[in-house]
N, C-alpha and C positions, 0 to 999 in steps of 0.2 A: 246677568253674569258680571262679576267684578273683574276688573283688570289688574294685572300685576303692577307693582310700583314702577318697575322698569318700563312697561308699556305706557303707563300714564305719562312718565317723563318724556318718552320718545314722541308721543302724540303732542304734548304741550310744546316741546321744542320745535316740532315741525310747524305747528300753528304760529308760534311766535316768530318763526323764520319766514312765514308767508307761504308755506308748503301745505296747503289745505288738502290737496289730492293725496299726498303721502300720508297725512293723518287719517284720512278716510280709509285708505288701504290697510294701514296698521290696525285700525279698529276692526275692520271686517275680518282680517286674518285672525285676530285674537278672539273675536266673539262668534264668528260665523254668521253674523247678521247680514241682511241684504243691503243693497246699495242705498235704498231710500232711508232705511232705519239708521244706517251708518252716517249718511249725510246729515240727517236731522240731529243726531247726537253730536256730531262734530260742529255743526252750526251753533247748537246750544252751548257747547263748551267754548267755542270762539267768543260768543257774547260774554260769557263769564270771565274769560281771560282778558277781554278788552276792558272790562270794568276793573279788574284787578291790576292790570299792567297797561294802562292807556298809552303811556309813552312808547312802549314797544311797538304798538300798532301804528302810531302816528309816524314813526321813523320809516316803517315799511311803505306807507302811503306816499311820503315825500320822495322816496327813492323811485317809486313807480312813475311819479309825475315828471321827474327829471328825465327818465328814459323816454317817456312819451314826448316831452318837449324836444329832446335831441332828435328823436325819430321824425317829428314833424319838421324841424329845421332842416334835417338832411333831405327830406322829400321835397321841401321847397327849393333848396339849392339845386337839386337834380332837375326839377321842373324848369327852373330859371335857365339852367345851362342848355337844356333841350330847346327851350324857346329861343335863346340866343343863336343856337345852331341853325334853327329853321329860318331865321330872318335873313 
């Protein structure tokens, strides 16, 4: 089944924004395919988009690492404060 131009754009926009689950839901709604087939299609499309727009995906990865680093730093600070309180 072919997708409308509007749906293609919505799916691509979702993937470029890092919203893979949203893209799968859009594809499933439009095509009526199952979860497995939809996930496989979206993963294939993601690979194609990564080749076409590699800078878009690198930016998302950097953002995730920043949040991870902040989370780990916050956890470390809380643990240190709890340790100091126990001493």
